[in-house]
C-alpha positions in Angstrom: 150.5 124.9 147.3 151.4 126.7 150.6 149.6 129.4 152.4 151.9 132.0 154.0 150.7 134.0 157.0 151.5 137.7 156.6 152.3 139.8 159.7 149.5 142.2 158.9 147.0 139.4 158.9 148.0 138.4 162.4 147.7 142.0 163.7 144.3 142.6 161.9 142.8 139.3 163.2 143.9 140.1 166.7 142.3 143.6 166.4 139.0 142.0 165.3 139.1 139.5 168.2 139.9 142.2 170.8 136.9 144.2 169.5 134.3 141.5 170.2 131.8 143.1 172.6 130.8 140.2 174.7 133.5 139.3 177.2 133.1 135.5 177.2 133.0 135.3 173.4 136.0 137.6 173.3 138.0 135.4 175.7 137.1 132.3 173.8 138.2 133.7 170.5 141.3 135.2 172.0 142.3 131.7 173.4 141.6 130.1 170.0 143.6 132.8 168.2 146.5 132.4 170.7 146.4 128.6 170.1 146.6 129.2 166.3 149.6 131.5 166.9 151.4 128.8 168.9 150.6 126.1 166.2 151.9 128.5 163.6 155.1 129.1 165.5 155.6 125.3 165.9 154.9 124.5 162.3 151.7 122.7 163.0 149.3 125.1 161.2 148.0 124.6 157.7 150.1 127.7 156.6 153.7 128.7 156.9 155.1 131.7 158.7 157.2 134.1 156.7 159.9 134.6 159.2 161.5 137.9 158.6 162.2 141.1 160.5 161.0 144.5 159.9 164.3 145.5 158.4 165.3 148.1 155.8 164.3 146.0 152.8 160.8 145.6 154.1 160.4 149.3 154.9 161.8 150.3 151.6 159.5 147.9 149.7 156.5 149.2 151.8 157.4 152.8 151.1 157.9 152.2 147.3 154.6 150.2 147.1 156.4 147.1 145.9 155.0 145.5 142.8 152.0 147.9 142.8 154.3 150.5 141.1 152.6 153.2 143.3 154.4 154.5 146.4 152.8 154.7 149.9 152.1 158.4 149.7 150.3 158.0 146.3 148.3 155.0 147.7 147.2 157.3 150.6 146.4 160.2 148.3 144.3 158.2 146.0 142.9 156.0 148.8 144.0 152.8 147.1 145.6 150.3 149.5 145.9 151.1 153.2 149.2 150.5 155.0 148.1 147.1 156.2 147.2 145.8 152.7 150.3 147.5 151.2 152.4 145.7 153.8 150.9 142.4 152.7 151.9 143.2 149.1 155.4 144.2 150.2 155.8 141.0 152.3 154.5 138.9 149.4 157.1 140.5 147.0 160.0 139.9 149.4 158.8 136.3 150.1 158.5 135.6 146.4 162.0 136.9 145.7 163.4 134.8 148.6 161.8 131.5 147.6 161.9 132.2 143.8 158.3 131.2 143.2 155.1 132.8 142.0 153.2 134.0 145.0 149.6 135.2 145.0 147.6 137.0 147.6 144.3 135.2 148.5 141.7 137.9 149.0 138.0 138.5 148.5 138.5 142.3 148.5 138.1 143.9 145.0 140.7 146.6 145.7 143.3 144.2 147.1 142.5 141.8 144.3 144.0 144.2 141.7 147.4 143.4 143.2 146.9 139.8 144.2 148.3 138.2 141.2 151.6 136.4 141.2 155.0 138.1 141.3 
């Protein structure tokens, strides 16, 4: 089993770190976060990086909602998945197609869990 680090996860984690109120704690967590990013880039983390660019395939998959079967506008209208979560689904779909394997999203969120199964 492999854990793949989605781009949205990196961005959201960074946002949480940057919002820590106390400056010393914020710096400590930012340094640890930065260290994990370097380890990921060097292949030393317990997960793999899905190296891809934000190309046309990704944007089309994001807009169409990927395997959710519901496009981005409908997700927004019905307040289902936000753009960050939808980008994780889109990235999972593209990764699964590339490696030709069943890929699941690990989440504890009920809403995201509806689309976490393998593709």
